Biopython code that builds the backbone (N, CA, C, O; Angstrom):
import numpy as np
from Bio.PDB.StructureBuilder import StructureBuilder

atoms = [
    (1, "MET", "N", (45.673, 64.485, 57.949)),
    (1, "MET", "CA", (44.464, 64.331, 58.063)),
    (1, "MET", "C", (43.924, 62.740, 58.649)),
    (1, "MET", "O", (44.271, 61.890, 57.829)),
    (2, "GLN", "N", (43.258, 62.195, 59.707)),
    (2, "GLN", "CA", (42.499, 60.695, 60.244)),
    (2, "GLN", "C", (41.432, 60.317, 59.429)),
    (2, "GLN", "O", (40.619, 61.032, 58.845)),
    (3, "LYS", "N", (41.534, 59.128, 59.463)),
    (3, "LYS", "CA", (40.444, 58.839, 58.544)),
    (3, "LYS", "C", (39.538, 58.693, 59.590)),
    (3, "LYS", "O", (39.749, 58.481, 60.784)),
    (4, "GLN", "N", (38.450, 58.842, 58.943)),
    (4, "GLN", "CA", (36.852, 58.753, 59.924)),
    (4, "GLN", "C", (36.395, 57.392, 60.620)),
    (4, "GLN", "O", (36.830, 56.283, 60.311)),
    (5, "HIS", "N", (35.700, 57.584, 61.347)),
    (5, "HIS", "CA", (35.572, 56.559, 62.554)),
    (5, "HIS", "C", (34.463, 55.618, 61.826)),
    (5, "HIS", "O", (34.312, 54.402, 61.944)),
    (6, "THR", "N", (33.784, 56.485, 61.092)),
    (6, "THR", "CA", (32.438, 55.574, 60.345)),
    (6, "THR", "C", (32.600, 54.763, 59.080)),
    (6, "THR", "O", (31.756, 54.066, 58.518)),
    (7, "GLN", "N", (33.895, 55.004, 58.736)),
    (7, "GLN", "CA", (34.368, 53.933, 57.502)),
    (7, "GLN", "C", (34.313, 52.731, 58.480)),
    (7, "GLN", "O", (34.472, 52.820, 59.698)),
    (8, "GLN", "N", (33.988, 51.237, 57.562)),
    (8, "GLN", "CA", (33.834, 50.091, 58.040)),
    (8, "GLN", "C", (35.164, 49.466, 57.937)),
    (8, "GLN", "O", (35.746, 49.629, 56.865)),
    (9, "LYS", "N", (35.797, 48.729, 58.923)),
    (9, "LYS", "CA", (37.247, 48.009, 58.415)),
    (9, "LYS", "C", (37.071, 47.052, 57.271)),
    (9, "LYS", "O", (35.932, 46.660, 57.019)),
    (10, "ARG", "N", (37.926, 46.705, 56.670)),
    (10, "ARG", "CA", (37.489, 45.574, 55.267)),
    (10, "ARG", "C", (37.643, 44.215, 56.361)),
    (10, "ARG", "O", (38.309, 44.015, 57.377)),
    (11, "LEU", "N", (36.889, 43.606, 55.758)),
    (11, "LEU", "CA", (36.943, 42.050, 56.304)),
    (11, "LEU", "C", (38.197, 41.370, 55.501)),
    (11, "LEU", "O", (38.561, 41.647, 54.359)),
    (12, "ALA", "N", (38.692, 40.525, 56.284)),
    (12, "ALA", "CA", (40.087, 39.975, 55.836)),
    (12, "ALA", "C", (39.179, 38.931, 54.470)),
    (12, "ALA", "O", (37.980, 38.655, 54.450)),
    (13, "PHE", "N", (40.053, 38.609, 53.639)),
    (13, "PHE", "CA", (39.273, 37.637, 52.427)),
    (13, "PHE", "C", (39.057, 36.496, 53.074)),
    (13, "PHE", "O", (37.908, 36.083, 52.918)),
    (14, "SER", "N", (39.897, 35.682, 53.898)),
    (14, "SER", "CA", (39.391, 34.425, 54.397)),
    (14, "SER", "C", (38.038, 34.720, 55.155)),
    (14, "SER", "O", (37.170, 34.016, 54.639)),
    (15, "LYS", "N", (37.474, 35.555, 56.271)),
    (15, "LYS", "CA", (36.450, 36.136, 56.750)),
    (15, "LYS", "C", (34.992, 35.953, 55.710)),
    (15, "LYS", "O", (33.942, 35.361, 55.959)),
    (16, "LYS", "N", (35.430, 36.745, 54.427)),
    (16, "LYS", "CA", (34.710, 36.989, 53.443)),
    (16, "LYS", "C", (34.063, 35.829, 52.928)),
    (16, "LYS", "O", (32.856, 35.758, 52.695)),
    (17, "ILE", "N", (35.066, 34.742, 52.722)),
    (17, "ILE", "CA", (35.233, 33.011, 51.793)),
    (17, "ILE", "C", (34.305, 32.573, 53.265)),
    (17, "ILE", "O", (33.119, 32.255, 53.185)),
    (18, "MET", "N", (34.835, 32.605, 54.189)),
    (18, "MET", "CA", (33.933, 31.619, 55.358)),
    (18, "MET", "C", (32.544, 31.933, 55.275)),
    (18, "MET", "O", (31.663, 31.074, 55.248)),
    (19, "ARG", "N", (32.285, 33.545, 55.221)),
    (19, "ARG", "CA", (30.814, 33.936, 55.549)),
    (19, "ARG", "C", (30.232, 33.086, 54.461)),
    (19, "ARG", "O", (29.592, 32.050, 54.641)),
    (20, "LEU", "N", (30.612, 33.801, 52.975)),
    (20, "LEU", "CA", (29.911, 33.405, 51.923)),
    (20, "LEU", "C", (29.751, 31.546, 51.931)),
    (20, "LEU", "O", (28.848, 30.994, 51.303)),
    (21, "GLU", "N", (30.485, 30.998, 52.508)),
    (21, "GLU", "CA", (30.162, 29.722, 52.636)),
    (21, "GLU", "C", (29.391, 28.773, 53.506)),
    (21, "GLU", "O", (29.285, 27.564, 53.300)),
    (22, "MET", "N", (28.802, 29.524, 54.614)),
    (22, "MET", "CA", (28.189, 29.743, 55.368)),
    (22, "MET", "C", (26.876, 29.994, 54.948)),
    (22, "MET", "O", (26.012, 29.154, 55.200)),
    (23, "LEU", "N", (26.572, 31.113, 54.294)),
    (23, "LEU", "CA", (25.759, 31.537, 53.271)),
    (23, "LEU", "C", (25.082, 30.305, 52.485)),
    (23, "LEU", "O", (23.948, 29.839, 52.377)),
    (24, "LEU", "N", (26.415, 30.012, 51.978)),
    (24, "LEU", "CA", (25.728, 28.727, 50.618)),
    (24, "LEU", "C", (25.146, 27.276, 51.351)),
    (24, "LEU", "O", (24.126, 26.635, 51.098)),
    (25, "LEU", "N", (26.066, 27.071, 52.213)),
    (25, "LEU", "CA", (25.470, 26.105, 52.893)),
    (25, "LEU", "C", (23.939, 25.940, 53.362)),
    (25, "LEU", "O", (23.219, 24.951, 53.220)),
    (26, "TRP", "N", (23.582, 27.405, 54.070)),
    (26, "TRP", "CA", (22.712, 27.387, 54.647)),
    (26, "TRP", "C", (21.564, 27.093, 53.335)),
    (26, "TRP", "O", (20.951, 26.041, 53.153)),
    (27, "VAL", "N", (21.484, 28.332, 52.514)),
    (27, "VAL", "CA", (20.726, 27.868, 51.254)),
    (27, "VAL", "C", (20.481, 26.605, 50.616)),
    (27, "VAL", "O", (19.456, 26.264, 50.026)),
    (28, "HIS", "N", (21.871, 25.742, 50.858)),
    (28, "HIS", "CA", (21.328, 24.449, 50.114)),
    (28, "HIS", "C", (20.980, 23.631, 51.138)),
    (28, "HIS", "O", (20.778, 22.507, 50.677)),
    (29, "THR", "N", (20.786, 23.673, 52.512)),
    (29, "THR", "CA", (20.363, 22.834, 53.659)),
    (29, "THR", "C", (18.666, 23.279, 53.650)),
    (29, "THR", "O", (17.753, 22.502, 53.930)),
    (30, "LEU", "N", (18.537, 24.432, 53.336)),
    (30, "LEU", "CA", (17.034, 24.643, 53.402)),
    (30, "LEU", "C", (16.749, 24.213, 52.040)),
    (30, "LEU", "O", (15.782, 23.453, 52.090)),
    (31, "GLY", "N", (17.243, 24.391, 50.617)),
    (31, "GLY", "CA", (16.470, 23.459, 49.424)),
    (31, "GLY", "C", (16.478, 22.568, 49.591)),
    (31, "GLY", "O", (15.656, 21.860, 49.008)),
    (32, "VAL", "N", (17.507, 21.941, 50.592)),
    (32, "VAL", "CA", (17.173, 19.905, 50.386)),
    (32, "VAL", "C", (16.120, 20.125, 51.287)),
    (32, "VAL", "O", (15.327, 19.324, 50.793)),
    (33, "LEU", "N", (15.612, 20.534, 52.091)),
    (33, "LEU", "CA", (14.991, 20.368, 53.154)),
    (33, "LEU", "C", (13.573, 20.656, 52.523)),
    (33, "LEU", "O", (12.564, 19.988, 52.749)),
    (34, "GLY", "N", (13.665, 21.861, 51.619)),
    (34, "GLY", "CA", (12.337, 21.850, 50.977)),
    (34, "GLY", "C", (12.088, 20.923, 49.600)),
    (34, "GLY", "O", (10.923, 20.803, 49.221)),
    (35, "LEU", "N", (12.741, 20.523, 49.140)),
    (35, "LEU", "CA", (13.074, 19.578, 48.112)),
    (35, "LEU", "C", (12.075, 17.868, 49.017)),
    (35, "LEU", "O", (11.143, 17.164, 48.630)),
    (36, "ALA", "N", (12.959, 17.866, 50.308)),
    (36, "ALA", "CA", (11.752, 16.665, 51.054)),
    (36, "ALA", "C", (11.034, 17.089, 51.368)),
    (36, "ALA", "O", (10.563, 16.072, 51.877)),
    (37, "TYR", "N", (10.103, 18.059, 51.677)),
    (37, "TYR", "CA", (8.815, 18.460, 52.033)),
    (37, "TYR", "C", (8.088, 18.087, 51.205)),
    (37, "TYR", "O", (7.068, 17.443, 51.447)),
    (38, "MET", "N", (8.580, 18.514, 49.755)),
    (38, "MET", "CA", (7.785, 18.543, 48.470)),
    (38, "MET", "C", (7.677, 16.984, 48.074)),
    (38, "MET", "O", (6.617, 16.510, 47.667)),
    (39, "SER", "N", (8.756, 16.287, 48.212)),
    (39, "SER", "CA", (8.720, 14.952, 48.232)),
    (39, "SER", "C", (7.620, 13.819, 48.896)),
    (39, "SER", "O", (7.059, 12.798, 48.499)),
    (40, "VAL", "N", (7.658, 14.585, 50.082)),
    (40, "VAL", "CA", (6.257, 13.869, 51.457)),
    (40, "VAL", "C", (5.377, 14.422, 51.010)),
    (40, "VAL", "O", (4.424, 13.658, 51.170)),
    (41, "TRP", "N", (4.984, 15.445, 50.443)),
    (41, "TRP", "CA", (3.812, 16.341, 49.807)),
    (41, "TRP", "C", (3.056, 15.450, 48.689)),
    (41, "TRP", "O", (1.877, 15.114, 48.574)),
    (42, "LYS", "N", (4.337, 15.179, 47.830)),
    (42, "LYS", "CA", (3.463, 14.706, 46.339)),
    (42, "LYS", "C", (3.627, 12.924, 46.500)),
    (42, "LYS", "O", (3.711, 12.215, 45.497)),
    (43, "THR", "N", (3.651, 12.431, 47.727)),
    (43, "THR", "CA", (3.624, 10.768, 48.404)),
    (43, "THR", "C", (4.479, 10.355, 47.247)),
    (43, "THR", "O", (4.168, 9.882, 46.154)),
    (44, "PHE", "N", (5.785, 10.695, 47.837)),
    (44, "PHE", "CA", (7.008, 9.646, 47.318)),
    (44, "PHE", "C", (7.150, 8.759, 48.452)),
    (44, "PHE", "O", (7.173, 9.120, 49.629)),
    (45, "ASP", "N", (7.233, 7.702, 48.067)),
    (45, "ASP", "CA", (7.263, 6.653, 49.305)),
    (45, "ASP", "C", (8.689, 5.836, 49.594)),
    (45, "ASP", "O", (8.766, 5.139, 50.605)),
    (46, "ALA", "N", (9.650, 5.928, 48.809)),
    (46, "ALA", "CA", (11.035, 5.737, 48.903)),
    (46, "ALA", "C", (11.427, 6.089, 49.587)),
    (46, "ALA", "O", (10.841, 6.986, 50.193)),
    (47, "ALA", "N", (13.194, 5.486, 50.166)),
    (47, "ALA", "CA", (13.526, 5.703, 51.368)),
    (47, "ALA", "C", (14.284, 7.252, 50.693)),
    (47, "ALA", "O", (14.173, 7.605, 49.519)),
    (48, "PHE", "N", (14.976, 7.936, 51.676)),
    (48, "PHE", "CA", (15.421, 9.473, 51.607)),
    (48, "PHE", "C", (16.789, 9.083, 51.974)),
    (48, "PHE", "O", (17.285, 9.999, 52.631)),
    (49, "PRO", "N", (17.536, 8.186, 51.836)),
    (49, "PRO", "CA", (19.142, 8.602, 52.236)),
    (49, "PRO", "C", (20.095, 9.470, 51.355)),
    (49, "PRO", "O", (21.230, 9.920, 51.511)),
    (50, "TRP", "N", (19.105, 9.521, 50.306)),
    (50, "TRP", "CA", (20.222, 10.605, 49.183)),
    (50, "TRP", "C", (19.808, 12.042, 49.752)),
    (50, "TRP", "O", (20.540, 12.991, 49.473)),
    (51, "LEU", "N", (18.714, 12.239, 50.505)),
    (51, "LEU", "CA", (18.571, 13.427, 51.195)),
    (51, "LEU", "C", (19.352, 13.861, 52.242)),
    (51, "LEU", "O", (19.827, 14.993, 52.330)),
    (52, "THR", "N", (19.498, 12.892, 53.104)),
    (52, "THR", "CA", (20.408, 13.230, 54.375)),
    (52, "THR", "C", (21.920, 13.225, 53.614)),
    (52, "THR", "O", (22.796, 14.010, 53.976)),
    (53, "ALA", "N", (22.082, 12.462, 52.757)),
    (53, "ALA", "CA", (23.660, 12.555, 52.552)),
    (53, "ALA", "C", (24.005, 14.378, 51.584)),
    (53, "ALA", "O", (25.087, 14.960, 51.508)),
    (54, "MET", "N", (22.804, 14.773, 51.070)),
    (54, "MET", "CA", (22.994, 16.295, 50.137)),
    (54, "MET", "C", (23.336, 16.856, 51.461)),
    (54, "MET", "O", (24.362, 17.526, 51.573)),
    (55, "VAL", "N", (22.192, 16.535, 52.962)),
    (55, "VAL", "CA", (22.505, 18.033, 53.432)),
    (55, "VAL", "C", (24.312, 17.829, 54.352)),
    (55, "VAL", "O", (25.162, 18.709, 54.487)),
    (56, "SER", "N", (24.377, 16.329, 54.840)),
    (56, "SER", "CA", (25.487, 15.757, 56.006)),
    (56, "SER", "C", (26.501, 16.130, 54.935)),
    (56, "SER", "O", (27.175, 17.058, 55.382)),
    (57, "LEU", "N", (26.820, 15.859, 53.936)),
    (57, "LEU", "CA", (28.143, 15.822, 53.268)),
    (57, "LEU", "C", (28.797, 16.979, 53.075)),
    (57, "LEU", "O", (30.028, 16.948, 53.069)),
    (58, "PRO", "N", (27.980, 18.437, 52.849)),
    (58, "PRO", "CA", (28.233, 19.712, 52.764)),
    (58, "PRO", "C", (28.910, 19.869, 54.052)),
    (58, "PRO", "O", (30.103, 20.045, 54.299)),
    (59, "TRP", "N", (27.671, 19.748, 54.984)),
    (59, "TRP", "CA", (27.999, 20.353, 56.417)),
    (59, "TRP", "C", (29.505, 19.541, 56.826)),
    (59, "TRP", "O", (30.532, 20.217, 56.761)),
    (60, "ALA", "N", (29.555, 18.755, 57.052)),
    (60, "ALA", "CA", (30.895, 17.810, 57.062)),
    (60, "ALA", "C", (32.366, 18.653, 56.272)),
    (60, "ALA", "O", (33.521, 18.438, 56.639)),
    (61, "ALA", "N", (32.085, 19.356, 55.450)),
    (61, "ALA", "CA", (33.092, 19.603, 54.300)),
    (61, "ALA", "C", (33.042, 21.089, 55.413)),
    (61, "ALA", "O", (34.150, 21.437, 55.820)),
    (62, "TRP", "N", (32.455, 21.496, 55.643)),
    (62, "TRP", "CA", (32.154, 23.061, 55.982)),
    (62, "TRP", "C", (33.316, 22.660, 57.719)),
    (62, "TRP", "O", (34.390, 23.187, 58.011)),
    (63, "GLY", "N", (32.842, 22.011, 58.201)),
    (63, "GLY", "CA", (33.468, 21.276, 59.310)),
    (63, "GLY", "C", (35.498, 21.641, 59.181)),
    (63, "GLY", "O", (36.469, 22.121, 59.765)),
    (64, "VAL", "N", (35.113, 21.087, 58.183)),
    (64, "VAL", "CA", (36.852, 20.814, 57.496)),
    (64, "VAL", "C", (37.560, 22.141, 57.364)),
    (64, "VAL", "O", (38.656, 22.591, 57.698)),
    (65, "SER", "N", (36.283, 22.665, 56.624)),
    (65, "SER", "CA", (36.834, 23.871, 56.213)),
    (65, "SER", "C", (37.334, 25.159, 57.554)),
    (65, "SER", "O", (38.290, 25.926, 57.668)),
    (66, "LYS", "N", (36.318, 24.909, 58.247)),
    (66, "LYS", "CA", (36.461, 25.799, 59.409)),
    (66, "LYS", "C", (37.315, 25.573, 60.297)),
    (66, "LYS", "O", (37.780, 26.518, 60.935)),
    (67, "THR", "N", (37.749, 24.160, 60.558)),
    (67, "THR", "CA", (38.801, 24.081, 61.299)),
    (67, "THR", "C", (40.470, 24.524, 60.769)),
    (67, "THR", "O", (41.531, 24.793, 61.332)),
    (68, "GLY", "N", (40.000, 24.422, 59.434)),
    (68, "GLY", "CA", (41.688, 25.067, 58.695)),
    (68, "GLY", "C", (41.511, 26.331, 58.973)),
    (68, "GLY", "O", (42.403, 26.870, 59.628)),
    (69, "TYR", "N", (40.182, 27.247, 58.510)),
    (69, "TYR", "CA", (40.604, 28.494, 59.289)),
    (69, "TYR", "C", (41.177, 28.854, 60.869)),
    (69, "TYR", "O", (42.061, 29.614, 61.266)),
    (70, "THR", "N", (40.195, 27.892, 61.594)),
    (70, "THR", "CA", (40.727, 28.596, 63.066)),
    (70, "THR", "C", (42.499, 27.991, 63.204)),
    (70, "THR", "O", (43.248, 28.903, 63.552)),
    (71, "MET", "N", (43.196, 26.656, 62.986)),
    (71, "MET", "CA", (43.830, 27.005, 62.338)),
    (71, "MET", "C", (44.930, 28.130, 62.136)),
    (71, "MET", "O", (45.796, 28.636, 62.849)),
    (72, "LYS", "N", (44.581, 28.255, 61.098)),
    (72, "LYS", "CA", (45.022, 29.592, 60.767)),
    (72, "LYS", "C", (45.108, 31.106, 61.446)),
    (72, "LYS", "O", (46.016, 31.937, 61.461)),
    (73, "SER", "N", (43.809, 31.100, 61.986)),
    (73, "SER", "CA", (44.077, 32.378, 62.813)),
    (73, "SER", "C", (44.773, 32.228, 63.859)),
    (73, "SER", "O", (45.626, 33.077, 64.115)),
    (74, "MET", "N", (44.540, 30.886, 64.891)),
    (74, "MET", "CA", (45.554, 30.529, 65.720)),
    (74, "MET", "C", (46.931, 30.798, 65.396)),
    (74, "MET", "O", (47.510, 31.274, 66.372)),
    (75, "LYS", "N", (47.679, 30.665, 64.370)),
    (75, "LYS", "CA", (49.350, 30.769, 64.209)),
    (75, "LYS", "C", (48.941, 31.820, 63.632)),
    (75, "LYS", "O", (49.978, 32.207, 63.093)),
    (76, "GLU", "N", (48.229, 32.481, 63.394)),
    (76, "GLU", "CA", (48.254, 34.575, 62.547)),
    (76, "GLU", "C", (48.950, 35.271, 64.236)),
    (76, "GLU", "O", (49.978, 35.936, 64.372)),
    (77, "ASN", "N", (47.971, 34.826, 65.325)),
    (77, "ASN", "CA", (47.584, 35.768, 66.221)),
    (77, "ASN", "C", (48.197, 35.347, 67.497)),
    (77, "ASN", "O", (47.600, 35.577, 68.549)),
    (78, "THR", "N", (49.625, 34.601, 67.488)),
    (78, "THR", "CA", (50.005, 34.213, 68.083)),
    (78, "THR", "C", (51.520, 34.638, 68.342)),
    (78, "THR", "O", (52.246, 34.624, 67.348)),
    (79, "MET", "N", (52.100, 35.026, 69.602)),
    (79, "MET", "CA", (53.567, 34.921, 69.512)),
    (79, "MET", "C", (54.035, 34.559, 68.225)),
    (79, "MET", "O", (53.561, 33.504, 67.805)),
    (80, "GLY", "N", (54.880, 35.176, 67.445)),
    (80, "GLY", "CA", (55.281, 34.677, 66.164)),
    (80, "GLY", "C", (54.602, 34.823, 65.351)),
    (80, "GLY", "O", (55.159, 34.854, 64.254)),
    (81, "GLY", "N", (53.256, 34.976, 65.346)),
    (81, "GLY", "CA", (52.475, 34.746, 64.188)),
    (81, "GLY", "C", (52.300, 36.361, 63.439)),
    (81, "GLY", "O", (52.353, 37.474, 63.962)),
    (82, "ILE", "N", (52.109, 36.015, 62.239)),
    (82, "ILE", "CA", (51.933, 37.387, 61.441)),
    (82, "ILE", "C", (51.212, 38.627, 61.691)),
    (82, "ILE", "O", (51.507, 39.812, 61.530)),
    (83, "VAL", "N", (50.032, 37.930, 62.196)),
    (83, "VAL", "CA", (49.391, 39.636, 62.515)),
    (83, "VAL", "C", (49.755, 40.042, 63.979)),
    (83, "VAL", "O", (49.652, 41.187, 64.417)),
    (84, "TYR", "N", (50.220, 38.886, 64.720)),
    (84, "TYR", "CA", (50.706, 39.767, 66.097)),
    (84, "TYR", "C", (51.824, 40.547, 66.010)),
    (84, "TYR", "O", (51.819, 41.674, 66.504)),
    (85, "ASP", "N", (53.291, 39.870, 65.154)),
    (85, "ASP", "CA", (54.391, 40.596, 65.040)),
    (85, "ASP", "C", (53.904, 42.217, 64.688)),
    (85, "ASP", "O", (54.022, 43.157, 65.475)),
    (86, "ASN", "N", (53.335, 42.291, 63.315)),
    (86, "ASN", "CA", (52.928, 43.336, 62.537)),
    (86, "ASN", "C", (52.169, 43.994, 63.615)),
    (86, "ASN", "O", (52.268, 45.221, 63.592)),
    (87, "ALA", "N", (51.593, 43.606, 64.352)),
    (87, "ALA", "CA", (50.827, 44.613, 65.083)),
    (87, "ALA", "C", (51.472, 45.200, 66.142)),
    (87, "ALA", "O", (51.236, 46.369, 66.447)),
    (88, "HIS", "N", (52.426, 44.376, 66.862)),
    (88, "HIS", "CA", (53.877, 45.385, 67.409)),
    (88, "HIS", "C", (54.743, 45.780, 67.137)),
    (88, "HIS", "O", (55.500, 46.141, 68.038)),
    (89, "GLN", "N", (55.011, 45.891, 66.212)),
    (89, "GLN", "CA", (56.395, 46.453, 65.293)),
    (89, "GLN", "C", (55.391, 48.047, 65.138)),
    (89, "GLN", "O", (56.008, 49.111, 65.183)),
    (90, "ASN", "N", (54.141, 48.051, 64.994)),
    (90, "ASN", "CA", (53.191, 49.207, 64.233)),
    (90, "ASN", "C", (53.058, 49.900, 65.697)),
    (90, "ASN", "O", (53.219, 51.111, 65.847)),
    (91, "ASN", "N", (52.803, 49.171, 66.571)),
    (91, "ASN", "CA", (52.971, 50.122, 68.264)),
    (91, "ASN", "C", (54.142, 50.523, 68.439)),
    (91, "ASN", "O", (54.335, 51.716, 68.674)),
    (92, "ASP", "N", (55.331, 49.501, 68.357)),
    (92, "ASP", "CA", (56.916, 50.341, 68.784)),
    (92, "ASP", "C", (57.080, 51.507, 68.157)),
    (92, "ASP", "O", (57.314, 52.521, 68.815)),
    (93, "VAL", "N", (56.970, 51.539, 66.637)),
    (93, "VAL", "CA", (56.999, 52.760, 65.864)),
    (93, "VAL", "C", (56.495, 54.060, 66.550)),
    (93, "VAL", "O", (56.500, 55.125, 65.933)),
]
sb = StructureBuilder()
sb.init_structure("model")
sb.init_model(0)
sb.init_chain("A")
sb.init_seg("    ")
for serial, (resi, resn, name, xyz) in enumerate(atoms, 1):
    if name == "N":
        sb.init_residue(resn, " ", resi, " ")
    sb.init_atom(name, np.array(xyz, "f"), 0.0, 1.0, " ", f" {name:<3s}", serial, name[0])
structure = sb.get_structure()
């Protein structure tokens, strides 16, 4: 009996990690923006370099993570890559 087409294909672990990392990054960014808004609303009159660092540094780390994931995917999905070769072996049988 064939598997039903209605079942969703499970995401690879690395894709789950990237999605969760992006979600966490947006929650963090919106939280920092809320903190900045509240600081201005409460007449906080000092400089905000700590707020910009709290937003920019996680985004920079995500850029490194995304680059690593892209390089991993590129190596897997090319001739001689793990996923590419397995897919061709399964089609030849």
